[in-house]
DSSP file (Angstrom, degrees, kcal/mol; ACC not computed):
  #  RESIDUE AA STRUCTURE BP1 BP2  ACC     N-H-->O    O-->H-N    N-H-->O    O-->H-N    TCO  KAPPA ALPHA  PHI   PSI    X-CA   Y-CA   Z-CA
    1    1 A M              0   0    0      0, 0.0     3,-0.4     0, 0.0     4,-0.1   0.000 360.0 360.0 360.0 -49.6    0.0    0.0    0.0
    2    2 A L        +     0   0    0      1,-0.2     3,-0.4     2,-0.1     4,-0.1   0.094 360.0 114.7 -96.4  23.4    2.7    2.5    0.9
    3    3 A R  S    S+     0   0    0      1,-0.2    -1,-0.2     2,-0.1     0, 0.0   0.881  81.2  37.1 -61.3 -40.4    5.1    0.9   -1.5
    4    4 A N  S    S-     0   0    0     -3,-0.4    -1,-0.2     1,-0.3    -2,-0.1   0.524  96.6-152.8 -92.7  -6.2    5.3    4.0   -3.7
    5    5 A G        -     0   0    0     -3,-0.4     2,-0.4    -4,-0.1    -1,-0.3  -0.341  55.2  -8.7  69.6-151.7    5.2    6.6   -0.9
    6    6 A L        -     0   0    0     -4,-0.1    -4,-0.0     4,-0.0     0, 0.0  -0.675  67.9-170.5 -83.8 129.7    3.8   10.0   -1.7
    7    7 A E    >>  -     0   0    0     -2,-0.4     4,-1.3     1,-0.0     3,-1.2  -0.758  38.8-100.4-112.2 163.6    3.1   10.7   -5.4
    8    8 A P  H 3> S+     0   0    0      0, 0.0     4,-1.7     0, 0.0     5,-0.1   0.826 121.0  56.8 -55.3 -34.7    2.1   14.1   -6.9
    9    9 A W  H 3> S+     0   0    0      1,-0.2     4,-2.1     2,-0.2     5,-0.1   0.801 100.6  59.0 -71.1 -25.9   -1.5   13.2   -7.1
   10   10 A H  H <> S+     0   0    0     -3,-1.2     4,-2.2     2,-0.2    -1,-0.2   0.932 106.6  47.3 -63.1 -44.9   -1.6   12.5   -3.3
   11   11 A L  H  X S+     0   0    0     -4,-1.3     4,-2.4     1,-0.2    -2,-0.2   0.863 109.6  54.1 -64.4 -35.8   -0.4   16.1   -2.7
   12   12 A L  H  X S+     0   0    0     -4,-1.7     4,-2.4     2,-0.2    -1,-0.2   0.909 108.3  48.8 -64.3 -42.3   -3.1   17.4   -5.2
   13   13 A V  H  X S+     0   0    0     -4,-2.1     4,-2.4     2,-0.2    -2,-0.2   0.908 111.8  49.0 -63.9 -42.1   -5.8   15.5   -3.2
   14   14 A V  H  X S+     0   0    0     -4,-2.2     4,-2.4     2,-0.2    -2,-0.2   0.906 111.2  50.2 -64.6 -41.4   -4.5   17.0    0.1
   15   15 A A  H  X S+     0   0    0     -4,-2.4     4,-2.2     2,-0.2    -2,-0.2   0.915 111.8  47.2 -63.5 -43.4   -4.5   20.5   -1.4
   16   16 A I  H  X S+     0   0    0     -4,-2.4     4,-2.4     1,-0.2     5,-0.2   0.909 111.7  51.2 -64.8 -41.4   -8.0   20.2   -2.7
   17   17 A F  H  X S+     0   0    0     -4,-2.4     4,-2.8     1,-0.2    -2,-0.2   0.910 109.9  49.6 -61.2 -42.7   -9.2   18.8    0.6
   18   18 A A  H  X>S+     0   0    0     -4,-2.4     4,-2.8     2,-0.2     5,-0.5   0.897 110.8  49.9 -64.8 -40.3   -7.5   21.8    2.4
   19   19 A I  H  X5S+     0   0    0     -4,-2.2     4,-1.7     1,-0.2    -2,-0.2   0.917 115.0  43.6 -64.8 -42.6   -9.2   24.3    0.1
   20   20 A V  H  <5S+     0   0    0     -4,-2.4    -2,-0.2    -5,-0.2    -1,-0.2   0.918 118.1  44.8 -68.4 -42.3  -12.6   22.7    0.6
   21   21 A L  H  <5S+     0   0    0     -4,-2.8    -2,-0.2    -5,-0.2    -3,-0.2   0.938 129.0  21.7 -69.0 -48.5  -12.2   22.4    4.3
   22   22 A F  H  <5S-     0   0    0     -4,-2.8     4,-0.4    -5,-0.2    -3,-0.2   0.691 104.6-122.5 -96.4 -21.1  -10.7   25.8    5.2
   23   23 A G    >X< -     0   0    0     -4,-1.7     4,-0.9    -5,-0.5     3,-0.5   0.137  25.6 -91.3  86.7 150.0  -11.9   27.9    2.2
   24   24 A S  T 34 S+     0   0    0      1,-0.2    -1,-0.1     2,-0.2    -4,-0.1   0.705 120.5  59.8 -72.5 -18.9   -9.6   29.8   -0.1
   25   25 A R  T 34 S+     0   0    0      1,-0.2     4,-0.5     2,-0.1    -1,-0.2   0.810 106.7  44.2 -80.0 -28.8   -9.8   33.0    2.0
   26   26 A K  T <> S+     0   0    0     -3,-0.5     4,-2.4    -4,-0.4     5,-0.2   0.657  93.9  79.6 -90.1 -15.7   -8.4   31.5    5.2
   27   27 A L  H  X S+     0   0    0     -4,-0.9     4,-2.7     1,-0.2     5,-0.2   0.904  91.4  49.5 -63.4 -43.6   -5.5   29.6    3.6
   28   28 A P  H  > S+     0   0    0      0, 0.0     4,-2.4     0, 0.0    -1,-0.2   0.918 113.4  47.4 -61.8 -40.2   -3.1   32.6    3.2
   29   29 A D  H  > S+     0   0    0     -4,-0.5     4,-2.4     2,-0.2    -2,-0.2   0.903 113.0  48.9 -65.4 -40.0   -3.6   33.6    6.8
   30   30 A T  H  X S+     0   0    0     -4,-2.4     4,-2.3     2,-0.2    -1,-0.2   0.919 112.2  47.9 -64.8 -43.9   -3.1   30.1    8.0
   31   31 A A  H  X S+     0   0    0     -4,-2.7     4,-2.4     2,-0.2    -2,-0.2   0.893 111.8  50.6 -64.4 -39.8    0.1   29.7    5.9
   32   32 A R  H  X S+     0   0    0     -4,-2.4     4,-2.3    -5,-0.2    -2,-0.2   0.915 111.2  47.7 -64.0 -43.8    1.3   33.1    7.2
   33   33 A A  H  X S+     0   0    0     -4,-2.4     4,-2.4     2,-0.2    -2,-0.2   0.893 111.7  50.7 -64.9 -39.8    0.7   32.0   10.8
   34   34 A L  H  X S+     0   0    0     -4,-2.3     4,-2.2     2,-0.2    -2,-0.2   0.916 110.9  48.7 -64.0 -43.4    2.4   28.7   10.3
   35   35 A G  H  X S+     0   0    0     -4,-2.4     4,-2.2     2,-0.2    -2,-0.2   0.902 111.3  49.6 -62.8 -41.8    5.4   30.4    8.8
   36   36 A K  H  X S+     0   0    0     -4,-2.3     4,-2.3     1,-0.2    -2,-0.2   0.913 110.8  50.2 -64.1 -42.3    5.6   32.9   11.7
   37   37 A S  H  X S+     0   0    0     -4,-2.4     4,-2.5     1,-0.2    -2,-0.2   0.896 109.9  50.4 -62.7 -40.2    5.4   30.0   14.2
   38   38 A M  H  X S+     0   0    0     -4,-2.2     4,-2.4     2,-0.2    -1,-0.2   0.891 109.9  50.2 -66.2 -39.2    8.2   28.1   12.4
   39   39 A R  H  X S+     0   0    0     -4,-2.2     4,-2.5     2,-0.2    -2,-0.2   0.912 111.4  48.6 -64.4 -42.1   10.4   31.2   12.5
   40   40 A I  H  X S+     0   0    0     -4,-2.3     4,-2.5     2,-0.2     5,-0.2   0.930 112.0  48.8 -62.7 -45.8    9.8   31.7   16.2
   41   41 A L  H  X S+     0   0    0     -4,-2.5     4,-2.3     1,-0.2    -2,-0.2   0.907 111.9  49.5 -60.4 -42.8   10.5   28.1   16.9
   42   42 A K  H  X S+     0   0    0     -4,-2.4     4,-2.1     2,-0.2    -1,-0.2   0.912 112.0  47.3 -64.4 -43.3   13.7   28.2   14.9
   43   43 A S  H  X S+     0   0    0     -4,-2.5     4,-2.3     1,-0.2    -2,-0.2   0.887 112.4  49.5 -68.2 -37.6   14.9   31.4   16.6
   44   44 A E  H  X S+     0   0    0     -4,-2.5     4,-2.3     2,-0.2    -1,-0.2   0.897 110.6  50.0 -67.0 -39.7   14.2   30.0   20.1
   45   45 A A  H  X S+     0   0    0     -4,-2.3     4,-2.0    -5,-0.2    -2,-0.2   0.896 111.7  48.8 -64.6 -39.4   16.0   26.7   19.3
   46   46 A K  H  X S+     0   0    0     -4,-2.1     4,-2.5     2,-0.2    -2,-0.2   0.903 110.3  51.3 -66.6 -40.6   19.0   28.7   18.1
   47   47 A A  H  X S+     0   0    0     -4,-2.3     4,-2.5     1,-0.2    -2,-0.2   0.902 109.8  49.5 -63.5 -41.0   18.9   30.9   21.3
   48   48 A M  H  X S+     0   0    0     -4,-2.3     4,-2.1     2,-0.2    -1,-0.2   0.902 111.3  49.6 -63.7 -40.1   18.9   27.7   23.4
   49   49 A K  H  X S+     0   0    0     -4,-2.0     4,-2.1     2,-0.2    -2,-0.2   0.906 111.7  48.3 -65.4 -41.6   21.8   26.3   21.5
   50   50 A D  H  X S+     0   0    0     -4,-2.5     4,-2.1     2,-0.2    -2,-0.2   0.889 110.1  52.1 -65.7 -39.4   23.8   29.6   21.9
   51   51 A D  H  X S+     0   0    0     -4,-2.5     4,-1.7     2,-0.2    -2,-0.2   0.899 109.9  48.9 -63.1 -40.7   23.0   29.7   25.6
   52   52 A D  H  X S+     0   0    0     -4,-2.1     4,-1.3     1,-0.2    -1,-0.2   0.896 110.9  50.1 -65.7 -39.8   24.3   26.1   26.0
   53   53 A A  H  < S+     0   0    0     -4,-2.1    -2,-0.2     1,-0.2    -1,-0.2   0.862 112.0  48.0 -67.5 -35.1   27.4   27.0   24.1
   54   54 A A  H  X S+     0   0    0     -4,-2.1     4,-1.1     1,-0.2    -1,-0.2   0.800 107.1  57.1 -74.3 -28.9   28.0   30.0   26.3
   55   55 A A  H  X S+     0   0    0     -4,-1.7     4,-2.1     1,-0.2    -1,-0.2   0.805  96.9  63.1 -73.3 -29.2   27.4   28.1   29.5
   56   56 A V  H  X S+     0   0    0     -4,-1.3     4,-2.0     2,-0.2    -1,-0.2   0.951 103.6  44.7 -65.3 -51.1   30.2   25.5   28.8
   57   57 A P  H  > S+     0   0    0      0, 0.0     4,-2.5     0, 0.0    -1,-0.2   0.879 112.4  54.2 -61.4 -34.4   33.1   28.0   28.8
   58   58 A E  H  X S+     0   0    0     -4,-1.1     4,-2.4     1,-0.2    -2,-0.2   0.907 107.9  49.2 -63.5 -41.4   31.7   29.6   32.0
   59   59 A A  H  X S+     0   0    0     -4,-2.1     4,-2.3     2,-0.2    -1,-0.2   0.874 110.5  51.0 -65.1 -36.9   31.6   26.2   33.7
   60   60 A I  H  X S+     0   0    0     -4,-2.0     4,-2.4     2,-0.2    -2,-0.2   0.915 110.3  48.7 -67.1 -42.5   35.2   25.6   32.6
   61   61 A R  H  X S+     0   0    0     -4,-2.5     4,-2.6     2,-0.2    -2,-0.2   0.911 111.7  49.8 -63.1 -41.5   36.3   28.9   34.1
   62   62 A T  H  X S+     0   0    0     -4,-2.4     4,-2.2     1,-0.2    -2,-0.2   0.920 111.8  47.7 -63.1 -43.7   34.5   28.2   37.3
   63   63 A A  H  X S+     0   0    0     -4,-2.3     4,-2.1     1,-0.2    -1,-0.2   0.887 112.7  49.3 -65.3 -38.5   36.1   24.8   37.6
   64   64 A S  H  X S+     0   0    0     -4,-2.4     4,-2.2     2,-0.2    -2,-0.2   0.902 110.6  49.9 -67.1 -41.1   39.6   26.2   36.8
   65   65 A A  H  X S+     0   0    0     -4,-2.6     4,-1.5     1,-0.2    -2,-0.2   0.901 111.8  48.1 -64.7 -40.6   39.1   29.0   39.4
   66   66 A E  H  X S+     0   0    0     -4,-2.2     4,-1.8     1,-0.2     6,-0.2   0.885 111.1  51.1 -66.1 -38.3   38.1   26.4   42.0
   67   67 A A  H  X>S+     0   0    0     -4,-2.1     4,-2.2     1,-0.2     5,-0.9   0.875 107.8  52.0 -67.9 -36.9   41.0   24.2   41.2
   68   68 A S  H  <5S+     0   0    0     -4,-2.2    -1,-0.2     1,-0.2    -2,-0.2   0.838 112.4  45.7 -70.5 -30.8   43.5   27.1   41.5
   69   69 A T  H  <5S+     0   0    0     -4,-1.5    -1,-0.2    -5,-0.2    -2,-0.2   0.804 121.2  37.1 -80.4 -28.5   42.1   28.0   45.0
   70   70 A T  H  <5S-     0   0    0     -4,-1.8    -2,-0.2     2,-0.2    -3,-0.2   0.647 104.7-124.8 -96.1 -16.6   42.1   24.4   46.2
   71   71 A G  T  <5S+     0   0    0     -4,-2.2     2,-0.3     1,-0.3    -3,-0.2   0.656  70.7 116.9  83.1  15.1   45.3   23.3   44.4
   72   72 A T      < -     0   0    0     -5,-0.9    -1,-0.3    -6,-0.2    -2,-0.2  -0.829  67.6-110.5-114.5 156.3   43.7   20.3   42.6
   73   73 A A        -     0   0    0     -2,-0.3     2,-0.1    -3,-0.1    -9,-0.1  -0.604  36.9-108.0 -82.8 142.9   43.3   19.8   38.9
   74   74 A P        -     0   0    0      0, 0.0     2,-0.3     0, 0.0    -1,-0.1  -0.429  31.8-142.4 -68.7 145.3   39.8   20.0   37.4
   75   75 A T              0   0    0     -2,-0.1   -12,-0.0     1,-0.1     0, 0.0  -0.816 360.0 360.0-108.0 150.9   38.3   16.7   36.3
   76   76 A D              0   0    0     -2,-0.3    -1,-0.1     0, 0.0     0, 0.0   0.438 360.0 360.0 -85.9 360.0   36.1   16.2   33.2
């Protein structure tokens, strides 16, 4: 049944179904809202990744400072 995967006519049927279900006037607004949501998600994921990358050097500095005051080497 799913041997051929998605074919172009499958996408055509889905597009026609969406037009009938939502109406042609609401589809641009829906697409715009979906695009905005995807951009927000992407920027938040990038911000989280940047925060994690910034936290690692800070942790290394903290461990080095503690090691210099105690006289022991930091462990990984």
